[in-house]
C-alpha positions in Angstrom: 35.8 21.5 -53.2 32.2 20.5 -54.1 29.1 22.7 -54.3 25.8 20.9 -53.6 22.4 22.4 -52.8 20.6 19.1 -51.8 21.0 18.6 -48.1 20.9 14.8 -48.2 23.5 14.7 -51.0 25.7 17.2 -49.2 25.6 14.9 -46.1 26.7 11.9 -48.1 29.5 13.9 -49.7 30.8 15.0 -46.2 31.5 11.3 -45.5 34.5 11.7 -47.8 37.1 13.6 -45.7 39.0 14.7 -48.8 36.1 16.8 -49.9 35.3 20.3 -48.8 31.6 20.6 -49.2 29.8 23.9 -49.8 26.1 23.4 -49.2 24.7 26.3 -51.2 22.9 27.4 -54.3 25.7 27.8 -56.8 24.3 31.1 -57.9 25.1 32.5 -54.4 28.6 31.2 -54.3 31.3 33.9 -54.4 33.8 32.2 -56.7 36.3 35.0 -56.4 36.4 34.5 -52.6 36.6 30.8 -53.2 39.7 31.2 -55.4 41.4 33.3 -52.8 40.6 30.9 -50.1 41.9 27.9 -52.0 45.0 29.7 -52.8 45.6 30.6 -49.2 45.1 34.3 -49.8 43.0 36.8 -47.9 39.7 37.4 -49.8 40.2 41.2 -49.6 43.2 41.1 -51.9 42.7 42.8 -55.3 41.8 40.8 -58.3 44.7 39.9 -60.5 47.4 40.2 -57.8 50.3 37.9 -58.3 50.0 34.6 -56.5 46.2 34.3 -57.0 45.1 30.8 -57.5 42.8 29.9 -60.4 39.8 27.6 -60.3 39.2 24.6 -62.5 35.4 24.3 -62.5 33.7 21.0 -63.4 30.0 20.2 -63.2 26.9 18.5 -64.5 24.8 21.6 -64.5 21.1 21.6 -63.8 19.7 22.1 -67.3 16.9 24.4 -66.2 19.4 27.0 -64.7 22.4 26.4 -66.9 22.4 29.8 -68.5 22.2 31.8 -65.2 25.1 29.7 -63.9 27.2 30.4 -67.0 26.6 34.2 -66.7 27.4 34.0 -62.9 30.8 32.5 -63.8 31.3 34.9 -66.6 31.8 37.7 -64.0 34.8 35.8 -62.5 36.4 34.4 -65.6 39.7 36.1 -64.6 40.1 33.7 -61.7 39.2 30.6 -63.7 41.8 28.4 -65.4 39.2 26.3 -67.3 35.6 25.0 -67.1 34.2 21.6 -68.2 30.4 21.2 -68.1 27.8 18.7 -69.1 24.9 20.6 -70.6 21.9 20.2 -72.9 23.4 19.9 -76.4 21.3 22.7 -77.8 22.7 25.1 -75.2 26.3 24.2 -76.1 25.4 24.6 -79.8 24.4 28.2 -79.0 27.5 28.8 -76.9 29.9 27.8 -79.7 27.8 29.0 -82.7 29.2 31.0 -85.5 27.6 34.1 -87.0 24.9 33.7 -89.7 23.7 30.5 -88.1 20.4 29.8 -86.4 22.1 29.0 -83.1 24.1 32.3 -82.9 22.6 34.3 -80.1 23.3 36.6 -77.2 24.7 33.7 -75.3 27.2 33.1 -78.1 28.4 36.7 -78.1 28.7 37.1 -74.3 30.6 33.8 -73.7 32.8 34.0 -76.8 34.0 37.4 -75.6 35.6 35.8 -72.5 36.2 32.1 -73.5 37.6 29.9 -76.2 35.0 27.0 -76.2 34.8 23.6 -77.7 32.1 20.9 -77.8 34.3 17.9 -76.8 31.9 15.0 -76.3 28.3 14.1 -77.4 26.4 12.3 -74.6 23.3 10.4 -75.9 20.1 9.9 -73.8 20.8 6.2 -73.4 23.9 7.1 -71.3 21.4 8.0 -68.4 19.0 5.9 -66.4 16.2 6.9 -67.0 17.1 8.4 -70.3 16.1 12.1 -70.7 14.3 13.4 -73.7 17.2 15.6 -74.8 20.7 15.1 -76.1 23.6 16.2 -73.9 27.2 17.2 -74.5 30.3 18.3 -72.7 31.9 21.7 -73.3 35.4 22.9 -72.5 35.7 26.6 -71.8 39.1 28.3 -71.4 39.1 32.0 -70.5 41.0 34.3 -73.0 44.3 35.5 -71.6 43.6 39.1 -72.8 39.9 39.7 -73.5 38.7 43.0 -74.8 38.4 45.5 -71.9 34.9 46.9 -71.9 31.8 47.6 -69.8 30.2 44.1 -69.4 26.8 45.5 -68.5 26.7 47.7 -71.5 27.7 44.9 -73.8 25.0 42.6 -72.3 22.4 45.3 -72.7 23.4 46.1 -76.3 23.4 42.4 -77.3 20.1 41.8 -75.6 18.6 44.7 -77.6 20.1 43.5 -80.8 18.7 40.0 -80.5 15.3 41.1 -79.2 14.0 41.2 -82.8 16.4 38.8 -84.4 14.3 38.3 -87.6 14.3 42.1 -88.3 17.1 44.3 -89.4 19.1 45.9 -86.6 17.9 49.4 -87.5 14.6 48.5 -85.9 16.2 47.5 -82.6 19.8 48.4 -82.1 19.4 51.5 -84.2 17.0 53.0 -81.8 19.2 52.1 -78.8 22.2 53.7 -80.5 20.2 56.9 -81.3 19.2 57.1 -77.6 22.8 57.0 -76.7 23.6 59.7 -79.3 26.0 57.4 -81.1 27.6 59.2 -84.0 30.0 56.5 -85.3 29.5 54.1 -88.1 27.9 50.7 -87.8 26.0 48.7 -90.5 22.5 48.4 -89.2 21.2 46.8 -92.5 21.9 43.4 -91.0 20.2 41.0 -88.6 21.7 40.5 -85.2 22.9 37.0 -86.1 25.0 38.3 -89.0 27.3 40.5 -86.8 30.5 38.8 -85.7 31.5 38.9 -82.0 34.4 41.2 -82.7 32.1 43.9 -84.2 29.8 43.8 -81.1 32.8 44.2 -78.9 34.2 47.1 -80.9 30.8 48.8 -80.8 30.5 48.3 -77.0 33.8 50.2 -76.6 32.5 53.3 -78.4 28.7 53.3 -77.9 
């Protein structure tokens, strides 16, 4: 199955009978329904039911909308076996970044919650014609078998607030957010957002 927005390219792809071409904006594709269809299941079956097929997603993502695509797929990670994407290298650097580094960000936390990720191949500009002005790379993403169960929207909001003032201590951003939620637990706010490991953000999201 191939997803292609460009009408002319989609027409060319349809010349190959072995391909099932979905002519659509990838952000509008229902990957959960696609997984059901490819597995020969009715799309109304509940997620996680035995027999559900899983997707292997491969793509050279448009660099200008790569992050929205990654978040779109995040919502259906439970029906994905693995993902391999070519992306701008600086995006992959942020995806796989460790705490206390300049690349560690909201993207790092959200994706590392659901995936084990690896930068598997550097792709220099001269690999393309014409060569772009940026470096590229290929990332491998494998969904965790048993991710932390939590409210994804709350985690996303919490991490967005935390990184909104990444150069300041968390008491100036996340501290206010926690006060508004009447959080009475313990969490060290005398740190910057980039210093907090993913596991601590996940634990906080479960009790905030």
